[in-house]
N, C-alpha and C positions, 0 to 999 in steps of 0.2 A: 454556473460554477460546478466543477465535477466533485461529487462527494464519494470517496473511498474509504469503505468501512474496512477496518484492520480487527481480525476477530483474535481474542485469546480465551482462555479458560474462564476468566471471568464475566465474560460478555456472550459466549456460546456455550450452551448446555446440550450434550447430544441426548438428553431424556426429552428435552424439549425442542429439538432441532428444526422442526418444522415451523412452530410458533416463533422461535427466535429468528429465523430468517425471514419470516413474513414481517416481523417487526424492522430488521435492518433494511429490508427493501422499502419500507416508507421513508427512509432518510438518505439511503445510499444507492447510486447507480453501479457502484463496482464493489466488488467484496473479496478479501483474501482469507483462506484458513491459514492460522499462524498459531502454533502451539507448540513452545519450545520444550515441553515437559511429559507429554502423554506417550507412554508406550505403545498405544493404540492409533499412532498418527496415521500409518497408511491406512488402516480399514476406516478410520474417522474421516480420511481426507476423500473417500470414495463415496461415503454417506452424504458427506457435505456437498460433492459435485453434484451428485444424484438430485439432491433436493435444492440447490441455489439457482433456479432457473428463472428467477425474476430480476435478473442482473443483466447489464449490458456486457459486463466482464467478470468472469469467476476466474480467481487465480489461486495457487498454492504457493506457499512460502518456503523458499530455499531450496527446493527439490525439484529441479526443472525435468528430471526422468520420470518422477511421478506425475508431475503435472501433465507430461505427454501421455503417460499410461492411462491417467484418469479423464483424458479428453478434455481438459479445462482449456480456457482461452490463454492462460499463460501462467508466468510466474513472477513472484517478487523476490529479487535475490537482495541477499545482504551486502553490506558495502566490504565485506572480505570475499565476495565471489564474482569478482570482474572476470575472471578467468572463464567463467560459465556463461556468461553473456553470448558469445558467439556459438557455444553448443545449443543453448536454448533457442537461439534465432534459427540455427541449423534445423532443428525439429519443427518450426514453423510457429514457435510460441511467441506470444505477446509478452514483452519484458520489461518490467520495471526494477529499478535499481535504487536501493538506498544510499543517499550522499550525504555528505556534510560539509562539504566545501563546493567552490566553484571549480577547482582542480579535478575534484572526483566525478562532479556533475559532467564536465567537458570529457572525461575520460570515458565515462559510460556511455555518453552519446556517440563518440568516436568507435566505439566498439560493437554499436549497433543497438543499445538500448532504445526502446519506444518512449519512454517516460522515465523520470526519476522523481524521487522525493528528496526534499532537503530539509535536515532536521538537525536538532530541533528548534523551529523557528522561535517558540515562545519557551518559557521556562516549564520543565516536566519532570516528575521525579527520576532520578537516577540516570539521566541522560546528558549530564554536564552542561556548561554554559550555553544558553540561547545564543544562535546566530543572528537572530533578528530580522526585521523587514527590509533593512537595507540591504542585508547579504541575499536574501530572497530575491529582491529587485536585481540586484547584480547578476545573479544565476539566470534568472529569467531572460535577462536582456542579452546574456551571452550565449544561449543555447537557441537550437532550431527545433527542439522537441518539448512536448509540455513538461512543465515542473509542478509537482503538487506540493504544497506547503504540509510539513508533518511536524508534531510536537507541540504538545501544550494547548492544543486548539479545544476549547470548550464551548464557545459563545458566537452568536451569529456577528458580533463586532469584530472578532478575530478573524473569522471568515471573510468580511466584507475588506479589512484591511489587507488580507493575503491577495484578494482580487485586486484591490487598488494598486498593488503593486505588479500587476501582471499574471500572478498564479493562475494555472489553468483549471486548479482545484485544490481540494485538501483531502487529506488524510488523517485519521485519528482512530485510535481506540476508545477513550473516555469519551467522547463527544457520543458516540452511538450506545453509550450504556443506556439501559431502560430507565434509570433514574436520574438521568441528565436533561 
């Protein structure tokens, strides 16, 4: 089961970047730098990429041009960025797209996404009603690209349940917290 760490300011501290990334690498094979509030995103992204060498794939969130400039493996696009899939693919980037329905997931696949997340699979703060495992199974069975379960994943039992319905892996913020 592929484990994909999504960072945010509560899980990644640039004062302890090397140690934080070493911790993430014990639990995840892929990682994305995501920070929606920092005015230092560009500089931090460069530092992140320079230091995140222990992962199969290193991605940046939302900015495909910066992902290319930083020589990352790829970009994780938001569900509002479908128009950027083709642009990111034209730059040779690996593309993950956040989706919330079968229709969005199929659209992302048709535009060339390499992988999608489906969320929220389980209840998670401020993310609306969970889509559940049945929806995850339906999306997995309707696509030819890997689907990662996202949203409210905190336990091994939840990860196993996602695997049981065919998810290629899972993505999470809170699962990768040091206190989890």
